[in-house]
TISEKE-936228 format. One record per residue (C-alpha): residue number from 0; x, y negated, z negated; residue in three letters. Coordinates in nm, 4 decimals. Each point is the difference from the previous one (the first is absolute). Example, Ala and Ser with C-alpha at 12.3 -4.5 7.8 and 13.67 -1.06 7.14 Angstrom:
! residues 2
0;1.2300;0.4500;-0.7800;Ala $
1;0.1370;-0.3440;0.0660;Ser $
***
This chain:
! residues 302
0;-3.1153;-2.0660;1.9893;Unk $
1;0.2730;0.2483;0.0480;Unk $
2;-0.0631;0.3382;-0.1876;Unk $
3;0.2914;-0.0809;-0.2712;Unk $
4;-0.1858;-0.3461;-0.0997;Unk $
5;-0.3435;0.2045;-0.0257;Unk $
6;0.1798;0.2190;-0.2384;Unk $
7;0.0010;-0.0554;-0.3634;Unk $
8;0.3488;-0.1115;-0.1391;Unk $
9;0.2391;0.2526;-0.0775;Unk $
10;0.1359;-0.0354;-0.3894;Unk $
11;0.3428;-0.0628;-0.0457;Unk $
12;0.2452;0.1360;-0.2661;Unk $
13;0.3347;-0.1838;0.0032;Unk $
14;0.2833;0.2662;-0.1149;Unk $
15;0.2874;-0.2519;-0.0414;Unk $
16;-0.0459;-0.3616;-0.1850;Unk $
17;0.2518;-0.1154;-0.2607;Unk $
18;-0.0973;-0.1928;-0.3330;Unk $
19;0.2327;-0.2491;-0.1759;Unk $
20;0.0247;-0.3009;-0.2086;Unk $
21;0.2690;-0.2365;0.0329;Unk $
22;-0.1471;-0.2270;-0.3000;Unk $
23;0.0417;0.2848;-0.2443;Unk $
24;0.2423;-0.0857;-0.2998;Unk $
25;0.2447;0.2761;0.1298;Unk $
26;-0.0458;-0.0676;0.3818;Unk $
27;0.0216;0.2513;0.2595;Unk $
28;0.3243;0.1816;0.1524;Unk $
29;-0.1782;-0.0271;0.3563;Unk $
30;-0.0889;-0.2457;0.1804;Unk $
31;0.3106;-0.2280;-0.0149;Unk $
32;-0.0753;-0.3496;-0.0232;Unk $
33;0.2742;-0.0915;0.2220;Unk $
34;-0.0317;0.2854;0.2357;Unk $
35;-0.3876;0.0208;0.0301;Unk $
36;-0.1253;-0.3116;-0.0854;Unk $
37;-0.2940;0.0227;0.1679;Unk $
38;-0.0959;0.3179;-0.2265;Unk $
39;0.0943;-0.1785;-0.3040;Unk $
40;-0.3309;-0.0469;-0.1382;Unk $
41;-0.2340;0.2064;-0.2031;Unk $
42;-0.1482;0.2994;0.1836;Unk $
43;-0.3026;0.1666;-0.1715;Unk $
44;-0.3040;0.1579;0.0593;Unk $
45;-0.2240;-0.3120;0.0067;Unk $
46;0.2186;-0.1659;0.2713;Unk $
47;-0.0028;0.3264;0.2238;Unk $
48;-0.3933;0.0564;-0.0702;Unk $
49;-0.0309;-0.3540;0.1459;Unk $
50;0.2097;0.0442;0.3020;Unk $
51;-0.0896;0.4052;0.0784;Unk $
52;-0.3684;0.0402;-0.1058;Unk $
53;-0.1524;-0.2360;0.2474;Unk $
54;0.1707;0.2665;0.3027;Unk $
55;-0.1701;0.2880;-0.1564;Unk $
56;0.2916;0.1553;-0.2394;Unk $
57;-0.1818;0.1306;-0.2869;Unk $
58;0.2718;0.1124;-0.1877;Unk $
59;0.3962;0.0011;-0.0343;Unk $
60;0.3029;0.2322;-0.1397;Unk $
61;0.2477;-0.1992;-0.1304;Unk $
62;0.3715;0.1442;0.0446;Unk $
63;0.2778;-0.1136;-0.2405;Unk $
64;0.2290;-0.2817;0.0914;Unk $
65;0.1904;-0.0257;-0.3098;Unk $
66;0.2844;0.2376;-0.1708;Unk $
67;-0.1279;-0.0998;-0.3545;Unk $
68;-0.1451;0.3012;-0.1841;Unk $
69;-0.2397;-0.2375;-0.1999;Unk $
70;-0.1233;-0.1491;0.3210;Unk $
71;-0.1989;0.3343;0.0474;Unk $
72;-0.2564;-0.0872;-0.2614;Unk $
73;0.0104;-0.3525;0.0702;Unk $
74;-0.1318;0.1050;0.3330;Unk $
75;-0.2557;0.2628;-0.1353;Unk $
76;-0.1244;-0.2774;-0.2422;Unk $
77;-0.0607;-0.2404;0.3052;Unk $
78;-0.1432;0.2604;0.1893;Unk $
79;-0.2512;0.0687;-0.2725;Unk $
80;-0.1647;-0.3446;0.0253;Unk $
81;-0.1007;0.0288;0.3459;Unk $
82;-0.1522;0.3164;0.1631;Unk $
83;0.1376;-0.1267;0.3631;Unk $
84;0.3044;0.2021;-0.1314;Unk $
85;-0.0873;0.3500;0.0236;Unk $
86;0.3789;0.1444;-0.0548;Unk $
87;0.3583;-0.0921;-0.0803;Unk $
88;0.3275;0.1950;0.1155;Unk $
89;0.2522;-0.1010;-0.2974;Unk $
90;0.3614;0.0338;-0.0462;Unk $
91;0.1523;0.2669;-0.2125;Unk $
92;0.3318;0.1794;0.0323;Unk $
93;-0.0601;0.3771;0.0698;Unk $
94;0.3454;0.1052;-0.1199;Unk $
95;0.0057;-0.2390;-0.2774;Unk $
96;0.0162;0.1908;-0.3807;Unk $
97;-0.3255;-0.1766;-0.0948;Unk $
98;-0.1973;0.0894;0.3085;Unk $
99;-0.2111;0.2509;-0.1472;Unk $
100;-0.0908;-0.2456;-0.2861;Unk $
101;-0.0884;-0.3075;0.2200;Unk $
102;-0.1699;0.2233;0.2666;Unk $
103;-0.2381;0.1220;-0.2830;Unk $
104;-0.0487;-0.3399;-0.1206;Unk $
105;-0.0988;-0.1613;0.3348;Unk $
106;-0.1866;0.2832;0.1467;Unk $
107;-0.2474;-0.0554;-0.2796;Unk $
108;-0.1541;-0.2912;0.2150;Unk $
109;-0.1660;0.1789;0.2703;Unk $
110;0.0940;-0.3210;0.2002;Unk $
111;0.3734;0.1201;0.0425;Unk $
112;-0.0193;0.2193;0.3072;Unk $
113;0.3651;0.0389;0.0253;Unk $
114;0.3537;-0.1281;0.0261;Unk $
115;0.1987;-0.1881;0.2760;Unk $
116;0.3735;0.1172;0.0598;Unk $
117;0.2414;-0.0279;0.2810;Unk $
118;0.2959;-0.2064;0.0821;Unk $
119;-0.1133;-0.3265;-0.1434;Unk $
120;0.1339;-0.1652;-0.3549;Unk $
121;0.3054;0.1686;0.0675;Unk $
122;-0.1309;0.3639;0.0003;Unk $
123;0.0671;0.2976;0.2247;Unk $
124;-0.2768;0.2653;0.0367;Unk $
125;0.2790;0.2141;0.1898;Unk $
126;0.2153;0.0032;-0.3446;Unk $
127;-0.3007;0.0518;-0.2024;Unk $
128;-0.0644;0.3492;0.1661;Unk $
129;0.3247;0.1304;-0.1058;Unk $
130;-0.1034;-0.0081;-0.3584;Unk $
131;-0.2044;0.2637;-0.1467;Unk $
132;-0.1669;-0.2599;-0.2644;Unk $
133;-0.1071;-0.2133;0.3116;Unk $
134;-0.1712;0.2867;0.2099;Unk $
135;-0.1478;0.0740;-0.3681;Unk $
136;-0.1497;-0.3287;-0.0110;Unk $
137;-0.1415;-0.0010;0.3377;Unk $
138;-0.1398;0.3301;-0.0445;Unk $
139;-0.1952;-0.1192;-0.3524;Unk $
140;-0.1149;-0.2868;0.2566;Unk $
141;-0.1266;0.2913;0.2923;Unk $
142;-0.1593;0.2138;-0.2964;Unk $
143;-0.2030;-0.3140;-0.1319;Unk $
144;-0.1230;-0.0445;0.3404;Unk $
145;0.1590;-0.3528;0.0568;Unk $
146;0.1555;-0.1421;0.2818;Unk $
147;0.3705;-0.1186;0.1041;Unk $
148;0.0414;-0.3098;0.1806;Unk $
149;0.3207;-0.0536;0.1767;Unk $
150;0.2121;-0.3068;0.0629;Unk $
151;0.0942;-0.1125;0.2197;Unk $
152;-0.0131;0.1792;0.3560;Unk $
153;0.3397;0.0547;0.1735;Unk $
154;0.1229;0.3277;0.1829;Unk $
155;0.2131;0.1182;-0.3246;Unk $
156;-0.3011;-0.0208;-0.1938;Unk $
157;-0.2387;0.1981;0.2646;Unk $
158;0.2792;0.2609;0.0102;Unk $
159;-0.0164;-0.0010;-0.4075;Unk $
160;-0.3850;0.0356;-0.0095;Unk $
161;0.0586;0.3391;0.2121;Unk $
162;0.2284;0.1412;-0.2733;Unk $
163;-0.2219;-0.1273;-0.3102;Unk $
164;-0.3072;0.1748;0.1742;Unk $
165;0.2230;0.2971;0.0336;Unk $
166;0.0403;0.0109;-0.3657;Unk $
167;-0.3355;-0.1299;-0.1517;Unk $
168;-0.2268;0.1099;0.2791;Unk $
169;-0.3242;-0.0881;-0.1736;Unk $
170;0.1096;-0.3705;-0.0853;Unk $
171;-0.2110;-0.2343;0.1953;Unk $
172;0.2064;-0.2772;0.1525;Unk $
173;-0.1275;-0.3147;0.1859;Unk $
174;0.2817;-0.1676;0.2312;Unk $
175;-0.0543;-0.3745;-0.0116;Unk $
176;0.0827;-0.2355;0.2400;Unk $
177;0.1035;0.2357;0.2834;Unk $
178;-0.1016;-0.2347;0.3062;Unk $
179;0.3213;-0.2362;-0.1330;Unk $
180;0.2379;0.3050;-0.0111;Unk $
181;0.2795;-0.0880;0.2664;Unk $
182;0.0924;0.2946;0.2320;Unk $
183;0.3257;0.0295;0.0503;Unk $
184;0.1546;-0.1093;0.3086;Unk $
185;0.2504;0.3180;0.0218;Unk $
186;-0.1900;0.2645;0.1933;Unk $
187;0.1138;0.2671;-0.1764;Unk $
188;-0.0913;-0.1410;-0.3527;Unk $
189;-0.3713;-0.1189;0.1769;Unk $
190;-0.0579;0.3666;0.0811;Unk $
191;0.0891;0.1034;-0.3418;Unk $
192;-0.2403;-0.2627;-0.1379;Unk $
193;-0.2718;0.1363;0.2003;Unk $
194;0.0595;0.3329;-0.0916;Unk $
195;-0.0149;-0.0587;-0.3553;Unk $
196;-0.3337;-0.1949;0.0511;Unk $
197;-0.1404;0.2767;0.1801;Unk $
198;0.0632;0.2236;-0.2643;Unk $
199;-0.1534;-0.2077;-0.2470;Unk $
200;-0.2398;-0.0017;0.2473;Unk $
201;-0.0920;0.3696;-0.0301;Unk $
202;-0.0117;-0.0600;-0.4122;Unk $
203;-0.3531;-0.0628;-0.1225;Unk $
204;0.0826;-0.1354;-0.3189;Unk $
205;0.1646;-0.3094;0.1977;Unk $
206;-0.1851;-0.3066;0.0950;Unk $
207;0.1178;-0.3656;0.1512;Unk $
208;-0.1256;-0.3293;-0.0446;Unk $
209;-0.0086;-0.1752;0.3230;Unk $
210;0.1238;-0.3188;-0.1814;Unk $
211;0.2221;-0.2665;0.0551;Unk $
212;-0.0315;0.0305;0.4079;Unk $
213;0.0508;-0.3824;0.0584;Unk $
214;0.3727;-0.0750;0.1016;Unk $
215;0.1987;-0.3152;0.0010;Unk $
216;0.1328;-0.0212;0.3499;Unk $
217;0.2501;-0.2983;0.0905;Unk $
218;-0.1448;-0.2225;-0.2743;Unk $
219;-0.3588;0.0782;0.0886;Unk $
220;-0.2568;0.2878;-0.1002;Unk $
221;-0.2139;0.0887;0.3127;Unk $
222;-0.3775;0.0431;-0.0647;Unk $
223;-0.0281;0.2212;0.3319;Unk $
224;-0.1015;0.3357;-0.1007;Unk $
225;0.1896;0.1577;0.3067;Unk $
226;0.3044;-0.0937;-0.1698;Unk $
227;-0.0501;0.2546;-0.2649;Unk $
228;-0.2352;0.2692;0.1633;Unk $
229;0.2894;0.2368;0.1103;Unk $
230;0.1214;0.0305;-0.3700;Unk $
231;-0.3957;0.0462;-0.1247;Unk $
232;-0.0482;0.2126;0.2793;Unk $
233;0.3241;0.2695;-0.1128;Unk $
234;-0.0879;-0.0008;-0.3489;Unk $
235;-0.3724;0.0594;0.0363;Unk $
236;0.0794;0.3227;0.2400;Unk $
237;0.2586;0.1105;-0.2248;Unk $
238;-0.2243;-0.0367;-0.3408;Unk $
239;-0.3195;0.0103;0.1619;Unk $
240;-0.3292;-0.1586;-0.0662;Unk $
241;-0.0494;0.1895;-0.3505;Unk $
242;0.3783;-0.1530;-0.1899;Unk $
243;0.0018;-0.3417;0.1032;Unk $
244;-0.1112;-0.2869;-0.2547;Unk $
245;-0.0526;-0.3863;-0.0047;Unk $
246;0.2589;-0.2058;-0.1874;Unk $
247;0.0301;-0.3685;0.0183;Unk $
248;0.3202;-0.0514;-0.2011;Unk $
249;-0.2072;-0.3174;-0.1518;Unk $
250;0.2069;-0.2606;-0.1005;Unk $
251;0.3143;0.0893;0.1326;Unk $
252;-0.1971;0.0304;0.3840;Unk $
253;-0.0576;-0.3718;-0.0495;Unk $
254;0.3568;-0.0696;0.1363;Unk $
255;-0.1031;0.1696;0.3111;Unk $
256;-0.3292;-0.0924;0.0999;Unk $
257;-0.3289;-0.0795;-0.2497;Unk $
258;-0.2346;0.2717;-0.1288;Unk $
259;-0.2640;-0.0239;0.2516;Unk $
260;0.2650;0.0663;0.2577;Unk $
261;0.1596;0.2714;-0.1685;Unk $
262;-0.3469;0.1667;0.0005;Unk $
263;-0.1073;-0.0962;0.3356;Unk $
264;0.2627;0.1343;0.2071;Unk $
265;-0.0519;0.3339;-0.1460;Unk $
266;-0.3588;-0.0219;0.0349;Unk $
267;0.0325;-0.0938;0.3816;Unk $
268;0.2320;0.3112;0.0217;Unk $
269;-0.2539;0.2373;-0.1103;Unk $
270;-0.3069;-0.1715;0.1309;Unk $
271;0.0207;0.2154;0.2968;Unk $
272;-0.0233;0.3310;-0.1847;Unk $
273;-0.3320;0.1756;-0.1471;Unk $
274;-0.1249;-0.1146;-0.3121;Unk $
275;0.0836;0.2959;-0.1959;Unk $
276;0.3696;-0.0586;0.0942;Unk $
277;-0.0048;-0.3615;-0.1206;Unk $
278;-0.1916;0.1196;-0.3468;Unk $
279;0.2977;0.2136;-0.0602;Unk $
280;0.2557;-0.2723;0.0570;Unk $
281;-0.1688;-0.2680;-0.2080;Unk $
282;-0.0924;0.1933;-0.3006;Unk $
283;-0.0777;0.3489;0.0259;Unk $
284;0.3561;0.1439;0.0265;Unk $
285;0.0633;-0.2295;-0.3009;Unk $
286;-0.2170;0.2132;-0.2221;Unk $
287;0.2279;0.2945;0.1056;Unk $
288;0.3473;-0.1504;-0.0294;Unk $
289;-0.0766;-0.1802;-0.3278;Unk $
290;-0.3002;0.1236;-0.1597;Unk $
291;-0.0914;-0.3558;-0.1166;Unk $
292;-0.2567;-0.0932;-0.2379;Unk $
293;-0.3212;-0.1077;0.1078;Unk $
294;-0.0802;-0.2935;-0.2251;Unk $
295;-0.2715;-0.1884;0.1794;Unk $
296;-0.3407;0.0687;0.1697;Unk $
297;0.1438;-0.1727;0.3224;Unk $
298;0.2685;0.2192;0.0340;Unk $
299;-0.0434;0.3073;0.2237;Unk $
300;-0.0360;0.3445;-0.1090;Unk $
301;0.0801;0.3017;0.1907;Unk $
***
């Protein structure tokens, strides 16, 4: 029996899933029935639990996939009914006039662990940084000890996050799906990207999701870890063992590989590392990044 097989299993906290239900009367803004037909079905905690719990997943953090304000409440209501959801990252506009009121409204629920902002939903984090009200909103988020999740990774967004951490240094930030970032082909642009990434690596309030690792190549999605190892090695080297977290991107990830493959790839990558490092990636760092809510005795506790 191998040493890994003899060890007790490491509990897993998945820091990136989406919840939605296209059968609601109001429908959903995403996924699109035509563009993402395979996703166009209810993605709810019971379905996720059936897939993930047998693989050792003890809890998950929902990351908002809707720009509709009231979907923050819908997710919180859905999450309340199933303790596998240990937190949600909502959707609010930090610079909006009603941000303080909505922030107070949703943060009364302890499952609300922060907001998502970046370059999705026709938004621009870079443009927001030019507005005093936007900065004030992010400072309110930081002062509440909540988290900013970014979306979606590209070199410009990484450069913007450097500027953001200059302006709000105590804001805890999680960079989502960084393995999916396409490094510029231009040598100068690639150097700039890596310089900005290295700067973020020196800032202890910035965490990284090693999520969205798989890539489609010539119509195929290779399962071979060798295709992805260099990217993972680089990110772990930059951010260290204390600031990387697991996220599946379920059910969006189903468009590339089924959930067991999503988890198995990173389990294979970390298998050669000490157990303490694996525990950090699969659950301990998520506590530091999100301060998620312990809701079930099966969920690990620091």
